[in-house]
N, CA, C and O atoms as a Tinker XYZ file with bonds, in Angstrom:
   492  protein
     1  N    -15.005000   23.576000    3.439000    73     2
     2  CA   -14.825000   22.215000    2.995000    64     1     3
     3  C    -13.501000   22.110000    2.261000    63     2     4     5
     4  O    -13.183000   22.965000    1.435000    81     3
     5  N    -12.730000   21.082000    2.547000    73     3     6
     6  CA   -11.446000   20.927000    1.863000    64     5     7
     7  C    -11.568000   19.952000    0.714000    63     6     8     9
     8  O    -12.373000   19.021000    0.752000    81     7
     9  N    -10.764000   20.175000   -0.306000    73     7    10
    10  CA   -10.775000   19.332000   -1.494000    64     9    11
    11  C     -9.998000   18.045000   -1.246000    63    10    12    13
    12  O     -8.897000   18.074000   -0.698000    81    11
    13  N    -10.575000   16.919000   -1.652000    73    11    14
    14  CA    -9.896000   15.632000   -1.621000    64    13    15
    15  C     -9.305000   15.420000   -3.013000    63    14    16    17
    16  O    -10.027000   15.437000   -4.011000    81    15
    17  N     -7.991000   15.219000   -3.072000    73    15    18
    18  CA    -7.323000   15.004000   -4.354000    64    17    19
    19  C     -7.350000   13.514000   -4.668000    63    18    20    21
    20  O     -6.949000   12.697000   -3.838000    81    19
    21  N     -7.816000   13.157000   -5.854000    73    19    22
    22  CA    -7.859000   11.756000   -6.279000    64    21    23
    23  C     -6.764000   11.537000   -7.312000    63    22    24    25
    24  O     -6.727000   12.196000   -8.351000    81    23
    25  N     -5.858000   10.585000   -7.002000    73    23    26
    26  CA    -4.735000   10.266000   -7.880000    64    25    27
    27  C     -4.958000    8.862000   -8.438000    63    26    28    29
    28  O     -4.795000    7.882000   -7.712000    81    27
    29  N     -5.331000    8.748000   -9.724000    73    27    30
    30  CA    -5.540000    7.424000  -10.322000    64    29    31
    31  C     -4.229000    6.628000  -10.377000    63    30    32    33
    32  O     -3.169000    7.179000  -10.674000    81    31
    33  N     -4.317000    5.352000  -10.091000    73    31    34
    34  CA    -3.189000    4.420000  -10.190000    64    33    35
    35  C     -3.687000    3.209000  -10.966000    63    34    36    37
    36  O     -4.892000    2.957000  -10.994000    81    35
    37  N     -2.790000    2.452000  -11.597000    73    35    38
    38  CA    -3.291000    1.283000  -12.327000    64    37    39
    39  C     -3.782000    0.195000  -11.372000    63    38    40    41
    40  O     -4.515000   -0.699000  -11.796000    81    39
    41  N     -3.402000    0.247000  -10.104000    73    39    42
    42  CA    -3.868000   -0.710000   -9.102000    64    41    43
    43  C     -5.130000   -0.239000   -8.393000    63    42    44    45
    44  O     -5.703000   -0.983000   -7.597000    81    43
    45  N     -5.574000    0.992000   -8.669000    73    43    46
    46  CA    -6.753000    1.550000   -8.002000    64    45    47
    47  C     -6.643000    3.065000   -7.974000    63    46    48    49
    48  O     -6.515000    3.698000   -9.022000    81    47
    49  N     -6.691000    3.652000   -6.779000    73    47    50
    50  CA    -6.523000    5.097000   -6.655000    64    49    51
    51  C     -6.127000    5.483000   -5.247000    63    50    52    53
    52  O     -6.385000    4.762000   -4.282000    81    51
    53  N     -5.486000    6.651000   -5.154000    73    51    54
    54  CA    -5.175000    7.264000   -3.865000    64    53    55
    55  C     -6.114000    8.449000   -3.686000    63    54    56    57
    56  O     -6.284000    9.258000   -4.598000    81    55
    57  N     -6.718000    8.546000   -2.520000    73    55    58
    58  CA    -7.532000    9.717000   -2.180000    64    57    59
    59  C     -6.764000   10.468000   -1.102000    63    58    60    61
    60  O     -6.728000   10.050000    0.055000    81    59
    61  N     -6.154000   11.575000   -1.491000    73    59    62
    62  CA    -5.340000   12.375000   -0.579000    64    61    63
    63  C     -6.263000   13.247000    0.271000    63    62    64    65
    64  O     -6.870000   14.199000   -0.218000    81    63
    65  N     -6.352000   12.906000    1.527000    73    63    66
    66  CA    -7.202000   13.648000    2.450000    64    65    67
    67  C     -6.464000   14.878000    2.963000    63    66    68    69
    68  O     -7.048000   15.954000    3.090000    81    67
    69  N     -5.173000   14.712000    3.256000    73    67    70
    70  CA    -4.336000   15.827000    3.711000    64    69    71
    71  C     -2.883000   15.510000    3.369000    63    70    72    73
    72  O     -2.471000   14.351000    3.421000    81    71
    73  N     -2.102000   16.538000    3.019000    73    71    74
    74  CA    -0.667000   16.375000    2.781000    64    73    75
    75  C      0.028000   17.656000    3.241000    63    74    76    77
    76  O      0.325000   18.549000    2.448000    81    75
    77  N      0.276000   17.713000    4.545000    73    75    78
    78  CA     0.963000   18.858000    5.164000    64    77    79
    79  C      2.259000   18.309000    5.751000    63    78    80    81
    80  O      2.966000   17.569000    5.067000    81    79
    81  N      2.590000   18.641000    6.979000    73    79    82
    82  CA     3.730000   18.003000    7.643000    64    81    83
    83  C      3.445000   16.517000    7.801000    63    82    84    85
    84  O      4.360000   15.695000    7.860000    81    83
    85  N      2.189000   16.196000    7.865000    73    83    86
    86  CA     1.708000   14.816000    7.929000    64    85    87
    87  C      0.835000   14.590000    6.700000    63    86    88    89
    88  O      0.398000   15.542000    6.053000    81    87
    89  N      0.584000   13.314000    6.386000    73    87    90
    90  CA    -0.200000   12.981000    5.204000    64    89    91
    91  C     -1.195000   11.878000    5.568000    63    90    92    93
    92  O     -0.852000   10.944000    6.293000    81    91
    93  N     -2.402000   11.986000    5.075000    73    91    94
    94  CA    -3.414000   10.952000    5.258000    64    93    95
    95  C     -4.063000   10.637000    3.932000    63    94    96    97
    96  O     -4.539000   11.534000    3.236000    81    95
    97  N     -4.083000    9.360000    3.578000    73    95    98
    98  CA    -4.663000    8.928000    2.307000    64    97    99
    99  C     -5.561000    7.719000    2.539000    63    98   100   101
   100  O     -5.369000    6.952000    3.483000    81    99
   101  N     -6.545000    7.567000    1.658000    73    99   102
   102  CA    -7.318000    6.339000    1.559000    64   101   103
   103  C     -6.922000    5.708000    0.237000    63   102   104   105
   104  O     -7.117000    6.309000   -0.819000    81   103
   105  N     -6.363000    4.493000    0.281000    73   103   106
   106  CA    -5.924000    3.786000   -0.904000    64   105   107
   107  C     -6.992000    2.763000   -1.285000    63   106   108   109
   108  O     -7.374000    1.927000   -0.466000    81   107
   109  N     -7.465000    2.827000   -2.502000    73   107   110
   110  CA    -8.457000    1.882000   -3.022000    64   109   111
   111  C     -7.679000    0.904000   -3.900000    63   110   112   113
   112  O     -7.194000    1.273000   -4.969000    81   111
   113  N     -7.562000   -0.337000   -3.447000    73   111   114
   114  CA    -6.725000   -1.351000   -4.097000    64   113   115
   115  C     -7.605000   -2.422000   -4.732000    63   114   116   117
   116  O     -8.438000   -3.035000   -4.064000    81   115
   117  N     -7.410000   -2.637000   -6.030000    73   115   118
   118  CA    -8.196000   -3.634000   -6.756000    64   117   119
   119  C     -7.591000   -5.032000   -6.582000    63   118   120   121
   120  O     -6.372000   -5.194000   -6.535000    81   119
   121  N     -8.463000   -6.028000   -6.489000    73   119   122
   122  CA    -8.033000   -7.422000   -6.429000    64   121   123
   123  C     -7.180000   -7.747000   -7.657000    63   122   124   125
   124  O     -7.532000   -7.392000   -8.782000    81   123
   125  N     -6.052000   -8.429000   -7.423000    73   123   126
   126  CA    -5.196000   -8.854000   -8.519000    64   125   127
   127  C     -4.230000   -7.786000   -9.006000    63   126   128   129
   128  O     -3.590000   -7.957000  -10.043000    81   127
   129  N     -4.119000   -6.693000   -8.273000    73   127   130
   130  CA    -3.183000   -5.619000   -8.618000    64   129   131
   131  C     -2.277000   -5.341000   -7.426000    63   130   132   133
   132  O     -2.620000   -5.629000   -6.280000    81   131
   133  N     -1.102000   -4.770000   -7.729000    73   131   134
   134  CA    -0.187000   -4.398000   -6.654000    64   133   135
   135  C      0.522000   -3.102000   -7.015000    63   134   136   137
   136  O      0.632000   -2.724000   -8.182000    81   135
   137  N      0.995000   -2.443000   -5.975000    73   135   138
   138  CA     1.777000   -1.235000   -6.187000    64   137   139
   139  C      3.220000   -1.635000   -6.497000    63   138   140   141
   140  O      3.578000   -2.810000   -6.420000    81   139
   141  N      4.022000   -0.668000   -6.839000    73   139   142
   142  CA     5.427000   -0.933000   -7.142000    64   141   143
   143  C      6.171000   -1.388000   -5.885000    63   142   144   145
   144  O      5.792000   -1.046000   -4.765000    81   143
   145  N      7.230000   -2.158000   -6.092000    73   143   146
   146  CA     8.155000   -2.467000   -5.005000    64   145   147
   147  C      9.044000   -1.233000   -4.889000    63   146   148   149
   148  O      9.750000   -0.879000   -5.833000    81   147
   149  N      9.006000   -0.581000   -3.729000    73   147   150
   150  CA     9.687000    0.698000   -3.595000    64   149   151
   151  C     10.099000    0.959000   -2.146000    63   150   152   153
   152  O      9.762000    0.200000   -1.237000    81   151
   153  N     10.832000    2.049000   -1.959000    73   151   154
   154  CA    11.171000    2.524000   -0.619000    64   153   155
   155  C     11.237000    4.045000   -0.650000    63   154   156   157
   156  O     11.204000    4.667000   -1.711000    81   155
   157  N     11.330000    4.614000    0.519000    73   155   158
   158  CA    11.472000    6.060000    0.678000    64   157   159
   159  C     12.705000    6.306000    1.538000    63   158   160   161
   160  O     13.011000    5.510000    2.426000    81   159
   161  N     13.401000    7.384000    1.285000    73   159   162
   162  CA    14.567000    7.732000    2.108000    64   161   163
   163  C     14.169000    8.599000    3.297000    63   162   164   165
   164  O     14.858000    8.617000    4.316000    81   163
   165  N     13.052000    9.320000    3.165000    73   163   166
   166  CA    12.633000   10.242000    4.227000    64   165   167
   167  C     11.308000    9.813000    4.861000    63   166   168   169
   168  O     11.185000    9.752000    6.085000    81   167
   169  N     10.342000    9.523000    4.033000    73   167   170
   170  CA     8.966000    9.272000    4.478000    64   169   171
   171  C      8.852000    7.987000    5.292000    63   170   172   173
   172  O      9.453000    6.968000    4.952000    81   171
   173  N      8.078000    8.047000    6.362000    73   171   174
   174  CA     7.643000    6.816000    7.028000    64   173   175
   175  C      6.128000    6.757000    6.943000    63   174   176   177
   176  O      5.449000    7.784000    6.916000    81   175
   177  N      5.606000    5.519000    6.901000    73   175   178
   178  CA     4.187000    5.298000    6.660000    64   177   179
   179  C      3.656000    4.241000    7.616000    63   178   180   181
   180  O      4.374000    3.324000    8.016000    81   179
   181  N      2.400000    4.386000    7.971000    73   179   182
   182  CA     1.682000    3.321000    8.654000    64   181   183
   183  C      0.473000    2.984000    7.796000    63   182   184   185
   184  O     -0.315000    3.860000    7.440000    81   183
   185  N      0.336000    1.702000    7.467000    73   183   186
   186  CA    -0.805000    1.221000    6.697000    64   185   187
   187  C     -1.779000    0.537000    7.647000    63   186   188   189
   188  O     -1.384000   -0.286000    8.473000    81   187
   189  N     -3.054000    0.886000    7.519000    73   187   190
   190  CA    -4.130000    0.298000    8.319000    64   189   191
   191  C     -5.163000   -0.267000    7.345000    63   190   192   193
   192  O     -5.697000    0.458000    6.506000    81   191
   193  N     -5.438000   -1.564000    7.465000    73   191   194
   194  CA    -6.389000   -2.206000    6.559000    64   193   195
   195  C     -7.803000   -1.952000    7.075000    63   194   196   197
   196  O     -8.154000   -2.336000    8.191000    81   195
   197  N     -8.602000   -1.298000    6.238000    73   195   198
   198  CA    -9.979000   -0.982000    6.594000    64   197   199
   199  C    -10.954000   -2.012000    6.035000    63   198   200   201
   200  O    -11.980000   -2.308000    6.649000    81   199
   201  N    -10.618000   -2.561000    4.848000    73   199   202
   202  CA   -11.527000   -3.483000    4.175000    64   201   203
   203  C    -10.709000   -4.385000    3.268000    63   202   204   205
   204  O     -9.727000   -3.939000    2.674000    81   203
   205  N    -11.100000   -5.649000    3.153000    73   203   206
   206  CA   -10.477000   -6.555000    2.199000    64   205   207
   207  C     -9.372000   -7.405000    2.789000    63   206   208   209
   208  O     -9.316000   -7.631000    3.998000    81   207
   209  N     -8.490000   -7.872000    1.912000    73   207   210
   210  CA    -7.368000   -8.733000    2.293000    64   209   211
   211  C     -6.184000   -8.345000    1.406000    63   210   212   213
   212  O     -6.296000   -8.300000    0.181000    81   211
   213  N     -5.042000   -8.064000    2.052000    73   211   214
   214  CA    -3.886000   -7.508000    1.370000    64   213   215
   215  C     -2.656000   -8.346000    1.683000    63   214   216   217
   216  O     -2.422000   -8.714000    2.834000    81   215
   217  N     -1.868000   -8.649000    0.649000    73   215   218
   218  CA    -0.554000   -9.257000    0.853000    64   217   219
   219  C      0.446000   -8.112000    0.928000    63   218   220   221
   220  O      0.609000   -7.361000   -0.033000    81   219
   221  N      1.110000   -7.980000    2.063000    73   219   222
   222  CA     2.113000   -6.936000    2.261000    64   221   223
   223  C      3.492000   -7.572000    2.223000    63   222   224   225
   224  O      3.770000   -8.525000    2.951000    81   223
   225  N      4.350000   -7.037000    1.371000    73   223   226
   226  CA     5.747000   -7.450000    1.309000    64   225   227
   227  C      6.570000   -6.321000    1.902000    63   226   228   229
   228  O      6.425000   -5.163000    1.510000    81   227
   229  N      7.430000   -6.661000    2.844000    73   227   230
   230  CA     8.250000   -5.652000    3.508000    64   229   231
   231  C      9.616000   -6.249000    3.820000    63   230   232   233
   232  O      9.727000   -7.200000    4.594000    81   231
   233  N     10.652000   -5.684000    3.211000    73   231   234
   234  CA    12.032000   -6.152000    3.400000    64   233   235
   235  C     12.162000   -7.660000    3.218000    63   234   236   237
   236  O     12.816000   -8.334000    4.014000    81   235
   237  N     11.533000   -8.188000    2.162000    73   235   238
   238  CA    11.665000   -9.593000    1.810000    64   237   239
   239  C     10.757000  -10.547000    2.568000    63   238   240   241
   240  O     10.794000  -11.751000    2.314000    81   239
   241  N      9.938000  -10.044000    3.495000    73   239   242
   242  CA     9.000000  -10.883000    4.248000    64   241   243
   243  C      7.586000  -10.569000    3.787000    63   242   244   245
   244  O      7.286000   -9.436000    3.409000    81   243
   245  N      6.713000  -11.584000    3.819000    73   243   246
   246  CA     5.320000  -11.383000    3.422000    64   245   247
   247  C      4.390000  -11.587000    4.606000    63   246   248   249
   248  O      4.657000  -12.384000    5.505000    81   247
   249  N      3.292000  -10.844000    4.581000    73   247   250
   250  CA     2.300000  -10.938000    5.645000    64   249   251
   251  C      0.934000  -10.693000    5.023000    63   250   252   253
   252  O      0.762000   -9.773000    4.222000    81   251
   253  N     -0.034000  -11.520000    5.395000    73   251   254
   254  CA    -1.422000  -11.293000    5.008000    64   253   255
   255  C     -2.022000  -10.328000    6.026000    63   254   256   257
   256  O     -1.955000  -10.556000    7.234000    81   255
   257  N     -2.612000   -9.242000    5.514000    73   255   258
   258  CA    -3.227000   -8.247000    6.398000    64   257   259
   259  C     -4.721000   -8.184000    6.134000    63   258   260   261
   260  O     -5.169000   -8.208000    4.988000    81   259
   261  N     -5.480000   -8.102000    7.215000    73   259   262
   262  CA    -6.938000   -8.046000    7.159000    64   261   263
   263  C     -7.437000   -6.826000    7.938000    63   262   264   265
   264  O     -6.647000   -6.170000    8.618000    81   263
   265  N     -8.724000   -6.512000    7.851000    73   263   266
   266  CA    -9.239000   -5.338000    8.554000    64   265   267
   267  C     -8.822000   -5.306000   10.026000    63   266   268   269
   268  O     -8.943000   -6.290000   10.757000    81   267
   269  N     -8.329000   -4.137000   10.423000    73   267   270
   270  CA    -7.853000   -3.938000   11.789000    64   269   271
   271  C     -6.358000   -4.105000   11.943000    63   270   272   273
   272  O     -5.801000   -3.719000   12.971000    81   271
   273  N     -5.688000   -4.674000   10.942000    73   271   274
   274  CA    -4.229000   -4.841000   10.998000    64   273   275
   275  C     -3.541000   -3.549000   10.581000    63   274   276   277
   276  O     -4.021000   -2.832000    9.703000    81   275
   277  N     -2.403000   -3.259000   11.224000    73   275   278
   278  CA    -1.611000   -2.076000   10.903000    64   277   279
   279  C     -0.144000   -2.464000   10.816000    63   278   280   281
   280  O      0.297000   -3.413000   11.464000    81   279
   281  N      0.610000   -1.721000   10.006000    73   279   282
   282  CA     2.030000   -1.997000    9.827000    64   281   283
   283  C      2.773000   -0.688000    9.599000    63   282   284   285
   284  O      2.385000    0.119000    8.754000    81   283
   285  N      3.848000   -0.486000   10.364000    73   283   286
   286  CA     4.715000    0.682000   10.219000    64   285   287
   287  C      5.810000    0.367000    9.206000    63   286   288   289
   288  O      6.480000   -0.661000    9.311000    81   287
   289  N      5.991000    1.247000    8.231000    73   287   290
   290  CA     7.067000    1.152000    7.243000    64   289   291
   291  C      8.005000    2.327000    7.506000    63   290   292   293
   292  O      7.619000    3.486000    7.355000    81   291
   293  N      9.233000    2.018000    7.900000    73   291   294
   294  CA    10.212000    3.066000    8.194000    64   293   295
   295  C     11.025000    3.388000    6.947000    63   294   296   297
   296  O     11.046000    2.595000    6.006000    81   295
   297  N     11.695000    4.542000    6.922000    73   295   298
   298  CA    12.520000    4.883000    5.763000    64   297   299
   299  C     13.493000    3.751000    5.405000    63   298   300   301
   300  O     14.015000    3.065000    6.284000    81   299
   301  N     13.723000    3.573000    4.117000    73   299   302
   302  CA    14.637000    2.588000    3.526000    64   301   303
   303  C     14.089000    1.161000    3.513000    63   302   304   305
   304  O     14.763000    0.265000    3.005000    81   303
   305  N     12.900000    0.915000    4.050000    73   303   306
   306  CA    12.311000   -0.428000    4.014000    64   305   307
   307  C     11.607000   -0.610000    2.669000    63   306   308   309
   308  O     10.683000    0.135000    2.343000    81   307
   309  N     12.045000   -1.603000    1.890000    73   307   310
   310  CA    11.384000   -1.896000    0.614000    64   309   311
   311  C     10.042000   -2.549000    0.904000    63   310   312   313
   312  O      9.953000   -3.457000    1.730000    81   311
   313  N      8.993000   -2.085000    0.220000    73   311   314
   314  CA     7.660000   -2.609000    0.486000    64   313   315
   315  C      6.785000   -2.548000   -0.761000    63   314   316   317
   316  O      7.053000   -1.817000   -1.715000    81   315
   317  N      5.718000   -3.358000   -0.703000    73   315   318
   318  CA     4.726000   -3.428000   -1.775000    64   317   319
   319  C      3.476000   -4.083000   -1.195000    63   318   320   321
   320  O      3.571000   -4.967000   -0.343000    81   319
   321  N      2.311000   -3.650000   -1.656000    73   319   322
   322  CA     1.060000   -4.315000   -1.269000    64   321   323
   323  C      0.338000   -4.817000   -2.500000    63   322   324   325
   324  O      0.392000   -4.212000   -3.570000    81   323
   325  N     -0.355000   -5.964000   -2.319000    73   323   326
   326  CA    -1.102000   -6.625000   -3.390000    64   325   327
   327  C     -2.518000   -6.890000   -2.895000    63   326   328   329
   328  O     -2.712000   -7.357000   -1.773000    81   327
   329  N     -3.494000   -6.593000   -3.727000    73   327   330
   330  CA    -4.891000   -6.846000   -3.373000    64   329   331
   331  C     -5.265000   -8.300000   -3.599000    63   330   332   333
   332  O     -5.374000   -8.745000   -4.742000    81   331
   333  N     -5.462000   -9.042000   -2.516000    73   331   334
   334  CA    -5.975000  -10.409000   -2.617000    64   333   335
   335  C     -7.492000  -10.374000   -2.759000    63   334   336   337
   336  O     -8.108000  -11.332000   -3.227000    81   335
   337  N     -8.084000   -9.254000   -2.347000    73   335   338
   338  CA    -9.493000   -8.908000   -2.543000    64   337   339
   339  C     -9.526000   -7.414000   -2.839000    63   338   340   341
   340  O     -8.533000   -6.721000   -2.618000    81   339
   341  N    -10.646000   -6.910000   -3.333000    73   339   342
   342  CA   -10.798000   -5.459000   -3.396000    64   341   343
   343  C    -10.641000   -4.942000   -1.969000    63   342   344   345
   344  O    -11.295000   -5.445000   -1.055000    81   343
   345  N     -9.784000   -3.948000   -1.769000    73   343   346
   346  CA    -9.412000   -3.542000   -0.414000    64   345   347
   347  C     -9.337000   -2.029000   -0.267000    63   346   348   349
   348  O     -9.220000   -1.291000   -1.245000    81   347
   349  N     -9.407000   -1.593000    0.984000    73   347   350
   350  CA    -9.204000   -0.191000    1.346000    64   349   351
   351  C     -8.120000   -0.138000    2.413000    63   350   352   353
   352  O     -8.181000   -0.854000    3.412000    81   351
   353  N     -7.121000    0.722000    2.189000    73   351   354
   354  CA    -6.017000    0.886000    3.126000    64   353   355
   355  C     -5.933000    2.359000    3.492000    63   354   356   357
   356  O     -5.890000    3.219000    2.613000    81   355
   357  N     -5.910000    2.654000    4.793000    73   355   358
   358  CA    -5.611000    4.007000    5.228000    64   357   359
   359  C     -4.099000    4.120000    5.370000    63   358   360   361
   360  O     -3.463000    3.285000    6.014000    81   359
   361  N     -3.530000    5.151000    4.769000    73   359   362
   362  CA    -2.107000    5.429000    4.920000    64   361   363
   363  C     -1.945000    6.699000    5.734000    63   362   364   365
   364  O     -2.486000    7.748000    5.385000    81   363
   365  N     -1.196000    6.597000    6.821000    73   363   366
   366  CA    -0.828000    7.742000    7.642000    64   365   367
   367  C      0.685000    7.876000    7.534000    63   366   368   369
   368  O      1.409000    6.908000    7.768000    81   367
   369  N      1.170000    9.061000    7.183000    73   367   370
   370  CA     2.607000    9.174000    6.958000    64   369   371
   371  C      3.086000   10.592000    7.196000    63   370   372   373
   372  O      2.308000   11.512000    7.452000    81   371
   373  N      4.410000   10.730000    7.100000    73   371   374
   374  CA     4.977000   12.057000    7.027000    64   373   375
   375  C      4.646000   12.608000    5.638000    63   374   376   377
   376  O      4.085000   11.894000    4.806000    81   375
   377  N      4.978000   13.830000    5.392000    73   375   378
   378  CA     4.649000   14.514000    4.142000    64   377   379
   379  C      5.041000   13.682000    2.925000    63   378   380   381
   380  O      6.112000   13.074000    2.901000    81   379
   381  N      4.165000   13.656000    1.907000    73   379   382
   382  CA     4.425000   12.901000    0.679000    64   381   383
   383  C      5.083000   13.797000   -0.366000    63   382   384   385
   384  O      4.592000   14.889000   -0.653000    81   383
   385  N      6.187000   13.334000   -0.928000    73   383   386
   386  CA     6.857000   13.948000   -2.081000    64   385   387
   387  C      7.126000   12.845000   -3.086000    63   386   388   389
   388  O      7.745000   11.840000   -2.734000    81   387
   389  N      6.681000   13.001000   -4.328000    73   387   390
   390  CA     6.930000   11.979000   -5.352000    64   389   391
   391  C      8.420000   11.702000   -5.522000    63   390   392   393
   392  O      8.806000   10.578000   -5.842000    81   391
   393  N      9.260000   12.710000   -5.313000    73   391   394
   394  CA    10.704000   12.550000   -5.499000    64   393   395
   395  C     11.336000   11.644000   -4.446000    63   394   396   397
   396  O     12.503000   11.277000   -4.582000    81   395
   397  N     10.591000   11.273000   -3.395000    73   395   398
   398  CA    11.116000   10.402000   -2.339000    64   397   399
   399  C     10.647000    8.954000   -2.521000    63   398   400   401
   400  O     10.717000    8.160000   -1.583000    81   399
   401  N     10.173000    8.609000   -3.713000    73   399   402
   402  CA     9.785000    7.225000   -4.007000    64   401   403
   403  C     10.790000    6.628000   -4.983000    63   402   404   405
   404  O     10.962000    7.128000   -6.094000    81   403
   405  N     11.456000    5.550000   -4.558000    73   403   406
   406  CA    12.492000    4.892000   -5.352000    64   405   407
   407  C     11.988000    3.493000   -5.696000    63   406   408   409
   408  O     11.915000    2.622000   -4.829000    81   407
   409  N     11.641000    3.283000   -6.969000    73   407   410
   410  CA    10.978000    2.058000   -7.399000    64   409   411
   411  C     11.960000    1.046000   -7.979000    63   410   412   413
   412  O     12.813000    1.383000   -8.800000    81   411
   413  N     11.819000   -0.214000   -7.528000    73   411   414
   414  CA    12.608000   -1.327000   -8.055000    64   413   415
   415  C     11.821000   -2.108000   -9.103000    63   414   416   417
   416  O     12.399000   -2.609000  -10.068000    81   415
   417  N     10.510000   -2.212000   -8.918000    73   415   418
   418  CA     9.619000   -2.894000   -9.858000    64   417   419
   419  C      8.355000   -2.057000   -9.975000    63   418   420   421
   420  O      7.920000   -1.448000   -8.998000    81   419
   421  N      7.771000   -2.024000  -11.147000    73   419   422
   422  CA     6.581000   -1.216000  -11.385000    64   421   423
   423  C      5.318000   -1.883000  -10.843000    63   422   424   425
   424  O      5.291000   -3.088000  -10.593000    81   423
   425  N      4.290000   -1.081000  -10.672000    73   423   426
   426  CA     2.988000   -1.597000  -10.237000    64   425   427
   427  C      2.242000   -2.191000  -11.414000    63   426   428   429
   428  O      2.604000   -1.961000  -12.568000    81   427
   429  N      1.189000   -2.963000  -11.118000    73   427   430
   430  CA     0.367000   -3.510000  -12.177000    64   429   431
   431  C     -0.352000   -4.772000  -11.760000    63   430   432   433
   432  O     -0.353000   -5.141000  -10.585000    81   431
   433  N     -0.976000   -5.445000  -12.745000    73   431   434
   434  CA    -1.711000   -6.679000  -12.439000    64   433   435
   435  C     -0.747000   -7.807000  -12.095000    63   434   436   437
   436  O      0.407000   -7.812000  -12.523000    81   435
   437  N     -1.242000   -8.758000  -11.318000    73   435   438
   438  CA    -0.442000   -9.912000  -10.921000    64   437   439
   439  C     -1.349000  -11.146000  -10.913000    63   438   440   441
   440  O     -2.531000  -11.054000  -10.579000    81   439
   441  N     -0.793000  -12.288000  -11.280000    73   439   442
   442  CA    -1.530000  -13.554000  -11.232000    64   441   443
   443  C     -1.497000  -14.055000   -9.790000    63   442   444   445
   444  O     -0.467000  -14.538000   -9.319000    81   443
   445  N     -2.619000  -13.939000   -9.096000    73   443   446
   446  CA    -2.668000  -14.306000   -7.674000    64   445   447
   447  C     -2.332000  -15.773000   -7.439000    63   446   448   449
   448  O     -1.828000  -16.125000   -6.372000    81   447
   449  N     -2.602000  -16.631000   -8.415000    73   447   450
   450  CA    -2.324000  -18.063000   -8.232000    64   449   451
   451  C     -0.816000  -18.348000   -8.218000    63   450   452   453
   452  O     -0.404000  -19.430000   -7.799000    81   451
   453  N     -0.004000  -17.415000   -8.660000    73   451   454
   454  CA     1.441000  -17.620000   -8.704000    64   453   455
   455  C      2.172000  -16.954000   -7.529000    63   454   456   457
   456  O      3.398000  -17.021000   -7.451000    81   455
   457  N      1.435000  -16.318000   -6.625000    73   455   458
   458  CA     2.072000  -15.671000   -5.468000    64   457   459
   459  C      2.442000  -16.735000   -4.434000    63   458   460   461
   460  O      1.698000  -17.698000   -4.246000    81   459
   461  N      3.573000  -16.572000   -3.772000    73   459   462
   462  CA     3.988000  -17.522000   -2.745000    64   461   463
   463  C      3.250000  -17.293000   -1.420000    63   462   464   465
   464  O      3.856000  -16.919000   -0.417000    81   463
   465  N      1.919000  -17.528000   -1.436000    73   463   466
   466  CA     1.104000  -17.324000   -0.243000    64   465   467
   467  C      0.549000  -18.665000    0.204000    63   466   468   469
   468  O     -0.256000  -19.260000   -0.512000    81   467
   469  N      0.958000  -19.159000    1.372000    73   467   470
   470  CA     0.397000  -20.431000    1.844000    64   469   471
   471  C     -1.122000  -20.328000    1.989000    63   470   472   473
   472  O     -1.633000  -19.322000    2.481000    81   471
   473  N     -1.831000  -21.349000    1.569000    73   471   474
   474  CA    -3.303000  -21.357000    1.632000    64   473   475
   475  C     -3.794000  -21.096000    3.044000    63   474   476   477
   476  O     -4.833000  -20.461000    3.222000    81   475
   477  N     -3.071000  -21.570000    4.055000    73   475   478
   478  CA    -3.481000  -21.367000    5.451000    64   477   479
   479  C     -3.551000  -19.889000    5.808000    63   478   480   481
   480  O     -4.346000  -19.501000    6.665000    81   479
   481  N     -2.735000  -19.058000    5.168000    73   479   482
   482  CA    -2.744000  -17.629000    5.429000    64   481   483
   483  C     -4.011000  -16.951000    4.916000    63   482   484   485
   484  O     -4.377000  -15.878000    5.396000    81   483
   485  N     -4.677000  -17.564000    3.951000    73   483   486
   486  CA    -5.850000  -16.946000    3.352000    64   485   487
   487  C     -7.131000  -17.269000    4.082000    63   486   488   489
   488  O     -8.171000  -16.678000    3.790000    81   487
   489  N     -7.085000  -18.190000    5.023000    73   487   490
   490  CA    -8.304000  -18.583000    5.743000    64   489   491
   491  C     -8.775000  -17.505000    6.697000    63   490   492
   492  O     -9.787000  -17.681000    7.376000    81   491
């Protein structure tokens, strides 16, 4: 049996399933919280929404993601996700190194009523 590493975050937690040449994580995202606005120089990631509703910001564009939606984030693309509901995101990526995360804004709680999300996107 392999150990699952749990990394607490103020927006929820990361459950590291594997981190070898490839990396697989389950991200538990709390409603009203978001991760930092950041990019990677080496790592590429694919996010797959398993549960909930997530606002994804990527290179200045926003997209509402729901279960079954996936998005590829390539190196140098600035991105951030926000929990519009309690959500679960599977992250599939190349190897994770903390030193390859370059943050522009920190993670934390956010007032969902102030996000620029058209109501039609939430239906």
